[in-house]
RODO-2510 file (C-alpha; in nm, 4 decimals, decimal comma):
residues 617
     n   res          X          Y          Z
     1     x     0,0000     0,0000     0,0000
     2     x     0,1476     0,3353    -0,1051
     3     x     0,1969     0,6089     0,1596
     4     x    -0,0069     0,9308     0,1001
     5     x     0,2564     1,2058     0,1428
     6     x    -0,0029     1,4837     0,0853
     7     x    -0,2050     1,3603     0,3854
     8     x     0,1177     1,3495     0,5894
     9     x     0,1951     1,7144     0,5016
    10     x    -0,1603     1,8197     0,5767
    11     x    -0,1313     1,6708     0,9250
    12     x     0,1713     1,8906     1,0007
    13     x    -0,0014     2,2018     0,8624
    14     x    -0,3131     2,1467     1,0751
    15     x    -0,0981     2,0762     1,3831
    16     x     0,1054     2,3912     1,3271
    17     x    -0,2085     2,5979     1,2835
    18     x    -0,3557     2,4683     1,6113
    19     x    -0,0246     2,5378     1,7885
    20     x    -0,0193     2,8951     1,6520
    21     x    -0,3739     2,9582     1,7791
    22     x    -0,2805     2,8276     2,1249
    23     x     0,0285     3,0557     2,1334
    24     x    -0,1812     3,3569     2,0302
    25     x    -0,4308     3,2873     2,3099
    26     x    -0,1528     3,2480     2,5654
    27     x     0,0137     3,5752     2,4590
    28     x    -0,3188     3,7591     2,4672
    29     x    -0,4069     3,6228     2,8118
    30     x    -0,0621     3,7239     2,9376
    31     x    -0,1084     4,0691     2,7861
    32     x    -0,4477     4,1169     2,9463
    33     x    -0,3580     3,9826     3,2894
    34     x     0,0009     4,1004     3,3252
    35     x     0,0986     4,3490     3,0563
    36     x    -0,2194     4,5598     3,0366
    37     x    -0,2736     4,7707     3,3504
    38     x    -0,6280     4,8549     3,2461
    39     x    -0,7784     4,5344     3,3913
    40     x    -0,5541     4,5476     3,6943
    41     x    -0,6637     4,9051     3,7522
    42     x    -1,0252     4,8045     3,7013
    43     x    -1,0038     4,5259     3,9586
    44     x    -0,8151     4,7381     4,2105
    45     x    -1,0327     5,0454     4,1617
    46     x    -1,3424     4,8448     4,2591
    47     x    -1,1960     4,7813     4,6027
    48     x    -0,9281     5,0475     4,6585
    49     x    -0,8578     5,4130     4,6058
    50     x    -0,4877     5,4989     4,5792
    51     x    -0,4555     5,8630     4,6737
    52     x    -0,1304     6,0446     4,6018
    53     x     0,0199     6,2290     4,8979
    54     x     0,2118     6,5278     4,7691
    55     x     0,5277     6,6344     4,9511
    56     x     0,5865     6,9865     5,0744
    57     x     0,8108     7,1686     4,8283
    58     x     1,1389     7,2924     4,9716
    59     x     1,1444     7,6450     5,1150
    60     x     1,3852     7,9207     5,0151
    61     x     1,5727     8,1545     5,2493
    62     x     1,8102     8,4403     5,1790
    63     x     2,1751     8,4426     5,2944
    64     x     2,0708     8,5916     5,6294
    65     x     1,8033     8,3307     5,7010
    66     x     1,5020     8,5386     5,5960
    67     x     1,2204     8,3267     5,4532
    68     x     1,1536     8,4235     5,0896
    69     x     0,9460     8,1419     4,9366
    70     x     0,7044     7,9204     5,1295
    71     x     0,3975     7,7028     5,0682
    72     x     0,0277     7,7523     5,1256
    73     x    -0,2498     7,4945     5,0920
    74     x    -0,4366     7,4508     4,7647
    75     x    -0,7083     7,2110     4,6543
    76     x    -0,7778     7,0258     4,3287
    77     x    -1,1040     6,8611     4,2265
    78     x    -1,0250     6,5005     4,1339
    79     x    -1,2464     6,2314     3,9850
    80     x    -1,2312     5,8618     3,9042
    81     x    -1,4215     5,8671     3,5720
    82     x    -1,5509     5,5081     3,6059
    83     x    -1,7098     5,5910     3,9402
    84     x    -1,8783     5,9137     3,8302
    85     x    -2,2541     5,8684     3,8215
    86     x    -2,5284     6,1114     3,7394
    87     x    -2,4901     6,4390     3,9243
    88     x    -2,6409     6,7840     3,9335
    89     x    -2,4229     6,9891     3,6948
    90     x    -2,5854     7,3148     3,8049
    91     x    -2,5118     7,2424     4,1716
    92     x    -2,1471     7,1604     4,0959
    93     x    -2,0976     7,4750     3,8861
    94     x    -2,2625     7,6814     4,1576
    95     x    -2,0332     7,5410     4,4259
    96     x    -1,7252     7,6104     4,2129
    97     x    -1,8561     7,9425     4,0758
    98     x    -1,7883     7,8438     3,7147
    99     x    -2,0156     7,8181     3,4092
   100     x    -2,1414     7,4944     3,2578
   101     x    -1,9349     7,5686     2,9450
   102     x    -1,6180     7,6005     3,1542
   103     x    -1,6914     7,2685     3,3246
   104     x    -1,7447     7,0910     2,9910
   105     x    -1,4236     7,2398     2,8519
   106     x    -1,2231     7,1124     3,1491
   107     x    -1,3915     6,7719     3,1211
   108     x    -1,2932     6,7367     2,7553
   109     x    -0,9384     6,8536     2,8273
   110     x    -0,9065     6,5897     3,0985
   111     x    -1,0131     6,3135     2,8564
   112     x    -0,7924     6,4386     2,5726
   113     x    -0,5080     6,1816     2,5382
   114     x    -0,2835     6,4417     2,3780
   115     x    -0,3116     6,6821     2,6692
   116     x    -0,3423     6,4071     2,9278
   117     x    -0,1396     6,1072     2,8040
   118     x    -0,1849     5,9244     3,1350
   119     x    -0,5648     5,9261     3,1202
   120     x    -0,7430     5,6175     3,2499
   121     x    -1,1064     5,5824     3,3522
   122     x    -0,9941     5,3716     3,6482
   123     x    -0,7430     5,6061     3,8103
   124     x    -0,7782     5,9515     3,9720
   125     x    -0,7768     6,2388     3,7227
   126     x    -0,7566     6,6107     3,7919
   127     x    -1,0605     6,8054     3,6762
   128     x    -1,0119     7,1525     3,8277
   129     x    -0,7093     7,2977     4,0024
   130     x    -0,6407     7,5761     4,2508
   131     x    -0,9678     7,5919     4,4437
   132     x    -0,9790     7,8861     4,6777
   133     x    -1,0438     7,8245     5,0473
   134     x    -1,4025     7,9463     4,9906
   135     x    -1,4557     7,7139     4,6896
   136     x    -1,3168     7,4246     4,8901
   137     x    -1,5536     7,4946     5,1794
   138     x    -1,8626     7,5135     4,9576
   139     x    -1,7766     7,1967     4,7650
   140     x    -1,6790     6,9970     5,0728
   141     x    -2,0270     7,0431     5,2168
   142     x    -2,1908     6,9046     4,8998
   143     x    -1,9317     6,6450     4,7965
   144     x    -2,1654     6,3559     4,8821
   145     x    -2,3900     6,4697     4,5935
   146     x    -2,1160     6,3986     4,3391
   147     x    -2,0185     6,0293     4,3251
   148     x    -1,6660     5,9653     4,1983
   149     x    -1,5474     6,3135     4,3015
   150     x    -1,2967     6,3889     4,5769
   151     x    -1,0668     6,6751     4,6759
   152     x    -0,6880     6,6435     4,6579
   153     x    -0,4978     6,8651     4,8993
   154     x    -0,1635     7,0022     4,7809
   155     x     0,0472     7,3159     4,8156
   156     x     0,1296     7,6128     4,5942
   157     x     0,3992     7,8768     4,6286
   158     x     0,3709     8,2022     4,8174
   159     x     0,6202     8,4852     4,8623
   160     x     0,7264     8,6918     5,1600
   161     x     0,8653     8,9628     4,9291
   162     x     0,7572     9,0971     4,5924
   163     x     1,1174     9,0915     4,4689
   164     x     1,3549     8,8543     4,2930
   165     x     1,1039     8,7057     4,0484
   166     x     1,3776     8,6554     3,7871
   167     x     1,5883     8,4674     4,0448
   168     x     1,3186     8,2570     4,2079
   169     x     1,1224     8,1540     3,8991
   170     x     0,7821     7,9921     3,9540
   171     x     0,6030     7,6608     3,9241
   172     x     0,3649     7,5541     3,6496
   173     x     0,1562     7,2507     3,5631
   174     x     0,3539     6,9824     3,3813
   175     x     0,3189     6,9406     3,0062
   176     x     0,2861     6,6171     2,8094
   177     x     0,6583     6,6457     2,7296
   178     x     0,7474     6,6753     3,0996
   179     x     0,5497     6,3587     3,1716
   180     x     0,7161     6,1787     2,8829
   181     x     1,0664     6,2800     2,9969
   182     x     1,0283     6,2062     3,3692
   183     x     0,8156     5,9248     3,5123
   184     x     0,7900     6,1140     3,8423
   185     x     0,5201     6,3350     3,6917
   186     x     0,1613     6,2754     3,5977
   187     x    -0,1060     6,5118     3,4747
   188     x    -0,1857     6,7857     3,7252
   189     x     0,1578     6,7812     3,8892
   190     x     0,3718     7,0923     3,9100
   191     x     0,7293     7,1554     3,8088
   192     x     0,9757     7,4428     3,8340
   193     x     0,9607     7,6994     3,5563
   194     x     1,2427     7,9551     3,5269
   195     x     1,4916     8,0561     3,7949
   196     x     1,5900     7,8509     4,0989
   197     x     1,2608     7,6589     4,0820
   198     x     1,3716     7,5146     3,7473
   199     x     1,7443     7,4686     3,8178
   200     x     1,6872     7,2934     4,1505
   201     x     1,3594     7,1171     4,0658
   202     x     1,4738     6,7703     4,1752
   203     x     1,6048     6,8998     4,5089
   204     x     1,2927     7,1076     4,5777
   205     x     1,0145     6,8688     4,4692
   206     x     1,0661     6,5886     4,7236
   207     x     0,9161     6,2390     4,6889
   208     x     0,5472     6,1547     4,6609
   209     x     0,3696     5,9251     4,9020
   210     x     0,0554     5,7141     4,8595
   211     x    -0,2461     5,6409     5,0768
   212     x    -0,4515     5,3255     5,0043
   213     x    -0,8192     5,3493     5,1003
   214     x    -1,0832     5,0755     5,0913
   215     x    -1,4171     5,1188     4,9125
   216     x    -1,7439     4,9331     4,9540
   217     x    -1,9628     4,8023     4,6702
   218     x    -2,1185     5,1479     4,6318
   219     x    -1,7766     5,3160     4,6006
   220     x    -1,7873     5,4754     4,9450
   221     x    -1,4598     5,5163     5,1361
   222     x    -1,4514     5,2770     5,4330
   223     x    -1,1100     5,3653     5,5757
   224     x    -0,7473     5,2731     5,5306
   225     x    -0,6494     4,9382     5,3885
   226     x    -0,4994     4,7153     5,6627
   227     x    -0,4689     5,0162     5,8946
   228     x    -0,2350     5,1950     5,6559
   229     x     0,0602     4,9565     5,6783
   230     x     0,0979     4,9742     5,2986
   231     x     0,0868     5,3546     5,2862
   232     x     0,4008     5,5429     5,1907
   233     x     0,4641     5,8807     5,3517
   234     x     0,5771     6,1684     5,1276
   235     x     0,9268     6,3093     5,1733
   236     x     0,9503     6,6881     5,1752
   237     x     1,1822     6,8639     4,9312
   238     x     1,5124     7,0150     5,0413
   239     x     1,5164     7,3699     5,1727
   240     x     1,7549     7,6084     4,9972
   241     x     1,9572     7,8942     5,1399
   242     x     2,0153     8,1395     4,8574
   243     x     2,3211     8,3607     4,8342
   244     x     2,1186     8,6759     4,7751
   245     x     2,0589     8,9448     5,0347
   246     x     1,6855     9,0052     4,9909
   247     x     1,7095     9,3582     5,1331
   248     x     1,9807     9,4467     4,8805
   249     x     1,7750     9,2841     4,6031
   250     x     1,4703     9,4931     4,6981
   251     x     1,6822     9,8067     4,7112
   252     x     1,8332     9,7396     4,3686
   253     x     1,4893     9,6870     4,2173
   254     x     1,3684    10,0161     4,3655
   255     x     1,6691    10,2006     4,2161
   256     x     1,5907    10,0492     3,8738
   257     x     1,2236    10,1521     3,8756
   258     x     1,1551    10,3433     3,5529
   259     x     1,4720    10,2104     3,3920
   260     x     1,5676     9,9199     3,1676
   261     x     1,8805     9,7236     3,2512
   262     x     2,0421     9,5156     3,5233
   263     x     2,2453     9,5198     3,8432
   264     x     2,4649     9,2269     3,9472
   265     x     2,6411     9,2177     4,2849
   266     x     2,8859     8,9382     4,3754
   267     x     3,0807     8,8503     4,6892
   268     x     3,4308     8,8178     4,5367
   269     x     3,5708     8,5767     4,7956
   270     x     3,3036     8,3112     4,7251
   271     x     3,1376     8,3887     4,3908
   272     x     2,8030     8,4094     4,5708
   273     x     2,5562     8,6427     4,3989
   274     x     2,4304     8,9051     4,6437
   275     x     2,1778     9,0655     4,4081
   276     x     2,0641     8,9924     4,0535
   277     x     1,8347     9,2705     3,9394
   278     x     1,6644     9,2715     3,6010
   279     x     1,4458     9,5679     3,5144
   280     x     1,1621     9,5926     3,4488
   281     x     1,0578     9,3061     3,6731
   282     x     0,7249     9,1705     3,7994
   283     x     0,5527     9,0563     4,1174
   284     x     0,6130     8,6785     4,1581
   285     x     0,2631     8,6315     4,3057
   286     x     0,1185     8,7019     3,9589
   287     x     0,2196     8,3514     3,8510
   288     x     0,0333     8,1662     4,1248
   289     x    -0,3219     8,0323     4,1201
   290     x    -0,5966     8,0209     3,8597
   291     x    -0,4958     8,3536     3,7050
   292     x    -0,1431     8,2306     3,6263
   293     x    -0,2151     8,1629     3,2590
   294     x    -0,3743     8,5025     3,1981
   295     x    -0,1004     8,6880     3,3858
   296     x     0,1759     8,4960     3,2110
   297     x     0,0283     8,5806     2,8708
   298     x     0,0186     8,9500     2,9674
   299     x     0,3841     8,9420     3,0761
   300     x     0,4832     8,7767     2,7478
   301     x     0,3068     9,0507     2,5504
   302     x     0,4551     9,3356     2,7565
   303     x     0,6782     9,5427     2,5247
   304     x     0,9374     9,5923     2,7998
   305     x     0,9843     9,2138     2,8352
   306     x     0,9797     9,1685     3,2140
   307     x     1,0285     8,7911     3,1737
   308     x     1,3587     8,8535     2,9932
   309     x     1,6377     8,8337     3,2523
   310     x     1,8716     9,1081     3,1367
   311     x     2,1286     9,0261     3,4065
   312     x     2,1899     8,6816     3,2523
   313     x     2,0541     8,7046     2,9001
   314     x     2,1194     9,0624     2,7943
   315     x     2,4245     9,0798     2,5628
   316     x     2,5558     9,4354     2,5613
   317     x     2,8667     9,6180     2,4409
   318     x     3,0664     9,6510     2,7667
   319     x     3,2126     9,9873     2,6628
   320     x     3,4862    10,1245     2,8848
   321     x     3,4221     9,8673     3,1609
   322     x     3,6222     9,6468     2,9196
   323     x     3,9385     9,8581     2,9459
   324     x     4,0762     9,6856     3,2590
   325     x     4,0884     9,3588     3,0597
   326     x     4,3010     9,5310     2,7977
   327     x     4,5459     9,6713     3,0488
   328     x     4,5876     9,3242     3,2023
   329     x     4,6472     9,1563     2,8653
   330     x     4,8967     9,4197     2,7457
   331     x     5,0949     9,3968     3,0721
   332     x     5,1023     9,0157     3,0639
   333     x     5,2107     9,0116     2,6976
   334     x     5,4833     9,2700     2,7556
   335     x     5,3232     9,5168     2,5145
   336     x     5,3365     9,7810     2,7875
   337     x     5,4735     9,8296     3,1352
   338     x     5,3438    10,0591     3,4073
   339     x     5,5356    10,3547     3,2678
   340     x     5,4524    10,3086     2,8979
   341     x     5,2884    10,6227     2,7652
   342     x     5,0747    10,6695     2,4565
   343     x     4,9635    10,9992     2,3006
   344     x     4,6048    11,1163     2,2975
   345     x     4,5103    11,4091     2,0756
   346     x     4,1485    11,4049     2,1932
   347     x     4,1430    11,0478     2,0645
   348     x     4,3297    10,7812     1,8708
   349     x     4,4661    10,9067     1,5398
   350     x     4,6405    10,6469     1,3243
   351     x     4,4789    10,6533     0,9842
   352     x     4,1396    10,6667     1,1544
   353     x     3,9788    10,8580     1,4363
   354     x     3,8484    10,7296     1,7747
   355     x     3,7377    11,0261     1,9842
   356     x     3,8258    11,0945     2,3461
   357     x     3,7738    11,3723     2,6024
   358     x     4,0342    11,6147     2,7250
   359     x     4,3083    11,5039     2,9661
   360     x     4,6881    11,5059     2,9938
   361     x     4,8871    11,3498     2,7068
   362     x     5,0876    11,1323     2,6661
   363     x     4,9434    10,9100     2,9345
   364     x     5,0340    10,5872     3,1229
   365     x     4,8096    10,2939     3,2215
   366     x     4,6839    10,4030     3,5646
   367     x     4,5855    10,7564     3,4633
   368     x     4,4412    10,6077     3,1422
   369     x     4,2082    10,3975     3,3605
   370     x     4,1450    10,6998     3,5826
   371     x     4,0368    10,9195     3,2911
   372     x     3,9044    10,6373     3,0679
   373     x     4,1330    10,7302     2,7789
   374     x     4,0228    10,5622     2,4550
   375     x     4,3482    10,6302     2,2701
   376     x     4,5662    10,4475     2,5237
   377     x     4,3883    10,1162     2,4785
   378     x     4,3628    10,1569     2,1011
   379     x     4,7408    10,2002     2,0810
   380     x     4,8027     9,9008     2,3086
   381     x     4,5687     9,6815     2,1044
   382     x     4,7253     9,7861     1,7711
   383     x     5,0766     9,7182     1,9042
   384     x     4,9740     9,3730     2,0221
   385     x     4,7832     9,2621     1,7101
   386     x     5,0408     9,4088     1,4690
   387     x     5,3458     9,3044     1,6694
   388     x     5,6476     9,2700     1,4412
   389     x     5,7318     8,9095     1,3483
   390     x     5,3797     8,7791     1,4200
   391     x     5,0559     8,7341     1,2288
   392     x     4,7488     8,9415     1,3262
   393     x     4,5272     8,6295     1,3302
   394     x     4,7629     8,4497     1,5741
   395     x     4,7907     8,7548     1,7994
   396     x     4,4163     8,8020     1,7974
   397     x     4,3600     8,4398     1,9036
   398     x     4,5977     8,4980     2,1927
   399     x     4,4025     8,8119     2,2866
   400     x     4,0721     8,6261     2,2661
   401     x     4,1960     8,3358     2,4817
   402     x     4,2855     8,5711     2,7653
   403     x     3,9305     8,7082     2,7582
   404     x     3,7803     8,3601     2,7614
   405     x     3,9860     8,2837     3,0743
   406     x     3,8422     8,5999     3,2286
   407     x     3,4881     8,4696     3,1708
   408     x     3,3919     8,6348     2,8418
   409     x     3,2578     8,4704     2,5266
   410     x     3,1167     8,1579     2,6955
   411     x     2,8631     8,0870     2,9672
   412     x     3,0132     8,1197     3,3128
   413     x     2,8002     7,8293     3,4381
   414     x     2,5732     8,0086     3,6863
   415     x     2,3126     7,7808     3,8465
   416     x     2,0208     7,9508     3,6723
   417     x     1,8676     7,8656     3,3330
   418     x     1,9047     8,0551     3,0063
   419     x     2,2414     8,2230     3,0657
   420     x     2,3738     8,3932     2,7507
   421     x     2,7342     8,3491     2,6386
   422     x     2,7757     8,7027     2,5059
   423     x     3,0151     8,7231     2,2126
   424     x     3,3902     8,7474     2,1669
   425     x     3,4890     8,7066     1,7984
   426     x     3,7807     8,4893     1,6913
   427     x     4,0255     8,5424     1,4064
   428     x     3,8221     8,3191     1,1747
   429     x     3,5245     8,5505     1,2231
   430     x     3,7247     8,8441     1,0875
   431     x     3,8846     8,6428     0,8091
   432     x     3,5349     8,5643     0,6847
   433     x     3,4150     8,9213     0,7420
   434     x     3,7020     9,0647     0,5349
   435     x     3,6527     8,7903     0,2710
   436     x     4,0155     8,6871     0,2585
   437     x     4,1559     9,0420     0,2500
   438     x     4,4290     9,1313     0,4962
   439     x     4,3201     9,2850     0,8231
   440     x     4,5134     9,4386     1,1133
   441     x     4,4689     9,5917     1,4567
   442     x     4,3433     9,9123     1,2994
   443     x     4,0753     9,7220     1,1067
   444     x     3,9021     9,6105     1,4277
   445     x     4,0261     9,8778     1,6708
   446     x     3,6833     9,9359     1,8312
   447     x     3,6923     9,6019     2,0171
   448     x     3,9795     9,7397     2,2310
   449     x     3,7370     9,9763     2,4046
   450     x     3,4493     9,7312     2,4400
   451     x     3,2632     9,8268     2,1225
   452     x     3,2360     9,6690     1,7784
   453     x     3,1522     9,3009     1,7857
   454     x     3,2249     9,2488     2,1580
   455     x     2,9162     9,1669     2,3682
   456     x     2,8940     9,0693     2,7345
   457     x     2,6259     9,0035     2,9937
   458     x     2,6062     9,2116     3,3130
   459     x     2,6940     8,8897     3,4989
   460     x     3,0186     8,8536     3,2994
   461     x     3,1050     9,2205     3,3530
   462     x     3,0438     9,1894     3,7292
   463     x     3,2526     8,8733     3,7348
   464     x     3,5463     9,0619     3,5809
   465     x     3,5132     9,3164     3,8608
   466     x     3,5176     9,0346     4,1195
   467     x     3,8314     8,8917     3,9552
   468     x     4,0122     9,2253     3,9866
   469     x     3,8896     9,2560     4,3463
   470     x     4,0457     8,9137     4,4166
   471     x     4,3630     9,0186     4,2340
   472     x     4,3530     8,7418     3,9799
   473     x     4,0963     8,4668     4,0406
   474     x     3,7218     8,4102     4,0594
   475     x     3,4698     8,1477     4,1564
   476     x     3,1861     8,0576     3,9212
   477     x     2,8992     8,2892     4,0225
   478     x     2,6130     8,1018     4,1866
   479     x     2,2812     8,1768     4,3504
   480     x     2,2376     7,8837     4,5937
   481     x     2,4550     7,9003     4,9038
   482     x     2,3409     7,5836     5,0825
   483     x     2,1098     7,2871     5,0189
   484     x     1,9670     7,1322     5,3348
   485     x     2,0994     6,7785     5,3901
   486     x     2,3139     6,8076     5,0801
   487     x     2,6050     7,0008     4,9273
   488     x     2,6262     7,2474     4,6424
   489     x     2,8066     7,1613     4,3216
   490     x     3,1817     7,1398     4,4002
   491     x     3,2474     7,3336     4,0774
   492     x     3,1349     7,6443     4,2673
   493     x     3,4186     7,5964     4,5173
   494     x     3,6937     7,5749     4,2560
   495     x     3,9143     7,8775     4,1859
   496     x     3,9393     7,9854     3,8220
   497     x     4,2593     8,1752     3,7407
   498     x     4,3372     8,3598     3,4175
   499     x     4,7049     8,3327     3,3190
   500     x     4,7857     8,6870     3,4261
   501     x     5,0222     8,7707     3,7096
   502     x     4,8762     8,8960     4,0367
   503     x     5,0901     9,2102     4,0381
   504     x     4,9208     9,3313     3,7205
   505     x     4,5814     9,3055     3,8884
   506     x     4,7228     9,5206     4,1694
   507     x     4,8153     9,7888     3,9164
   508     x     4,4724     9,7842     3,7524
   509     x     4,2974     9,7952     4,0923
   510     x     4,5032    10,1031     4,1807
   511     x     4,4017    10,2695     3,8537
   512     x     4,0360    10,1983     3,9394
   513     x     4,0863    10,3501     4,2841
   514     x     4,2318    10,6621     4,1189
   515     x     3,9203    10,6822     3,8986
   516     x     3,7049    10,7187     4,2118
   517     x     3,9365    10,9614     4,3902
   518     x     3,9794    11,1990     4,0970
   519     x     3,8585    11,0556     3,7684
   520     x     3,5428    10,9536     3,5853
   521     x     3,4036    10,7709     3,8930
   522     x     3,4155    11,0583     4,1425
   523     x     3,0454    11,0090     4,2072
   524     x     3,1278    10,6706     4,3654
   525     x     3,3400    10,8274     4,6399
   526     x     3,1657    10,7131     4,9604
   527     x     3,2733    10,8539     5,2982
   528     x     3,4456    10,5825     5,5013
   529     x     3,4562    10,3267     5,2154
   530     x     3,7473    10,2845     4,9751
   531     x     3,5735    10,2191     4,6431
   532     x     3,7478    10,1201     4,3178
   533     x     3,5528    10,1766     3,9977
   534     x     3,5381    10,2100     3,6223
   535     x     3,2752    10,3857     3,4140
   536     x     3,1402    10,2709     3,0820
   537     x     2,9521    10,4652     2,8158
   538     x     2,8571    10,2098     2,5536
   539     x     2,7585    10,3347     2,2109
   540     x     2,4203    10,2070     2,1017
   541     x     2,3346    10,2047     1,7285
   542     x     1,9620    10,1880     1,8153
   543     x     1,9388    10,4990     2,0303
   544     x     2,0877    10,6790     2,3272
   545     x     2,4104    10,5381     2,4762
   546     x     2,4017    10,2838     2,7587
   547     x     2,5307    10,3866     3,1026
   548     x     2,7521    10,1327     3,2833
   549     x     2,9715    10,1047     3,5926
   550     x     3,1790     9,8393     3,7653
   551     x     3,3127     9,8813     4,1160
   552     x     3,4271     9,6923     4,4232
   553     x     3,4892     9,7767     4,7873
   554     x     3,6693     9,7933     5,0148
   555     x     3,9892     9,8416     4,8138
   556     x     4,1641     9,5876     5,0374
   557     x     3,9719     9,2737     5,1434
   558     x     3,6721     9,3419     4,9104
   559     x     3,3248     9,2307     5,0211
   560     x     3,1219     9,3274     4,7135
   561     x     3,1750     9,3702     4,3383
   562     x     2,9018     9,5374     4,1325
   563     x     2,8023     9,5934     3,7711
   564     x     2,5233     9,8418     3,6976
   565     x     2,4074     9,8604     3,3357
   566     x     2,1265    10,0975     3,2393
   567     x     2,0033    10,0983     2,8811
   568     x     1,9674    10,4285     2,6917
   569     x     2,0758    10,6341     2,9944
   570     x     2,3746    10,8269     2,8575
   571     x     2,7152    10,8650     3,0212
   572     x     2,8362    10,6040     3,2693
   573     x     2,8717    10,8708     3,5375
   574     x     2,5088    10,9793     3,4991
   575     x     2,3311    10,6621     3,6117
   576     x     2,5753    10,3697     3,6285
   577     x     2,8039    10,5280     3,8906
   578     x     2,5373    10,6529     4,1346
   579     x     2,3308    10,3315     4,1169
   580     x     2,6344    10,1039     4,1517
   581     x     2,7814    10,3062     4,4386
   582     x     2,4489    10,3180     4,6234
   583     x     2,4360     9,9363     4,6066
   584     x     2,7867     9,9174     4,7538
   585     x     2,7036    10,1614     5,0343
   586     x     2,3730     9,9910     5,1153
   587     x     2,5373     9,6495     5,1430
   588     x     2,8416     9,7553     5,3461
   589     x     2,6772    10,0147     5,5741
   590     x     2,3154     9,9028     5,5758
   591     x     2,1996    10,2560     5,4965
   592     x     2,2794    10,5601     5,2831
   593     x     2,4685    10,8434     5,4514
   594     x     2,2890    11,1811     5,4870
   595     x     2,5303    11,3510     5,2458
   596     x     2,4327    11,1037     4,9702
   597     x     2,0559    11,1087     5,0267
   598     x     2,0156    11,3513     4,7379
   599     x     2,1847    11,1053     4,5010
   600     x     1,9566    10,8295     4,6273
   601     x     1,6416    11,0388     4,5799
   602     x     1,7454    11,1311     4,2269
   603     x     1,7988    10,7652     4,1310
   604     x     1,4776    10,6475     4,2971
   605     x     1,2669    10,9081     4,1178
   606     x     1,4325    10,9207     3,7740
   607     x     1,2846    10,7573     3,4654
   608     x     1,5071    10,6819     3,1659
   609     x     1,2390    10,4932     2,9736
   610     x     1,0416    10,8097     2,9027
   611     x     1,3501    10,9943     2,7713
   612     x     1,5138    10,7120     2,5753
   613     x     1,2713    10,6776     2,2879
   614     x     1,1573    10,3360     2,4166
   615     x     0,7800    10,3095     2,4346
   616     x     0,6355    10,2684     2,7801
   617     x     0,3789     9,9913     2,7929
***
């Protein structure tokens, strides 16, 4: 009898098909029972309610222990969609003082998987946030009328002072991207937005807890599951001690009322930022509560850009505050010594003209700093870039590298978001600009006096001042002094030293002291305080010149270094010097002396926005 091979093959095909079906069923059962949380959630939600316990967010104090940022209670309306039965919509809207349309809009937003990627009908979902104490009271009384609804207690930020908004930042509700990037978050959670709140989010936010409650067949809460032995307590976030002096910050903001610009004050011996003023600013309480979205939109539209942190993000021509860097570089490179004199015929004249004001000529380095002589630093720059036996491009790279070591051209690394790097060109930049044609020191002479392509942030300019105060080193500027139960980044404890000899910093510091005693910074001469300073009047192609000042004090053992930069305010001595010197006096003495009260009143009451051509919003 012949064997039927077709029947034999058919047997294997049928067997394989049956095996495949069995495997598919097994995989699907595994997926439903183990891999898919939906059925697990469904089973658990019938018997339990897992309620998130939110931790208290870390508090913030100033350097003197004054509380700046704290928490206050807030309430969110939560629902478990599967448990929501029929309810009186009118009664709910009345209790919450919202319209039916607003309720429906929030309901649809909650169920939108794009806006709420973690949506599940079996788990708690946030419907409405930021109930007021009054809303909470009204709803709590009627909560039994709304099956599936409950109230989640949490905290929101509050502020002891209406200052430092650009430093502190704020908190906002997490986005879909935040949830995707960090499994800690789910819809309705909050995260730091801008400032310290953003930079130190993980330290401040703490760890969530969970409370497991039992439900009966009707969905009513019957108490804690197994007396709460499975509950997890939340862990509060770390408290932060900031480096700022909140009184000095408030004072700086009052001086900058009616002005656009920034003030940065640094403790030279530590790199700790004492004040970081950006003007115009805003009240941090505007970005708390239900009105946050509306207020934020208004701040974004404001023509004066209060959300733009000019202290960190503003890139300005440093003007004559840049001249100390040039003196240091020329001394280190042997282009000049302390006695080298250059002529000034009311400016630099060498095939082109850079103007200057009247003073003695020829002039040496210290009196050049004292009188802010443009010609001196133009001659020094030309002699360095065009040094015999070298190439301008190589000399310029050397010049640029010194500036980078001093903190220009790159981000310093402050512990706040969105720091700008400013701009220091390199030789390649000019080779491209001149399209292969030869260029020399004369071709780019304006950079020697902080103009042309050179741009710096007020933070970088203040950091230069701190470096001179320290006679040759600085610490990376930072805003957080201490983290409770933790340590700050060790990078903030590391000295950064430009390759310039200490004795040259001594010479430049003396020139800056001379500027206060009998030069362009005479307005910074404070009784009983030895101030060193340097003015800056930065040309502005878009309007009136910018007024700038750097200064530190005391001359020996400095405690504060300041940069004041006021947009469209004219000469450095007009606004930069008085504002910067008032900050120094306020910090060191705690008050302004009677003989300088007139200067203080003038700065407090002046308005440069109205006279600068910038529209007031």
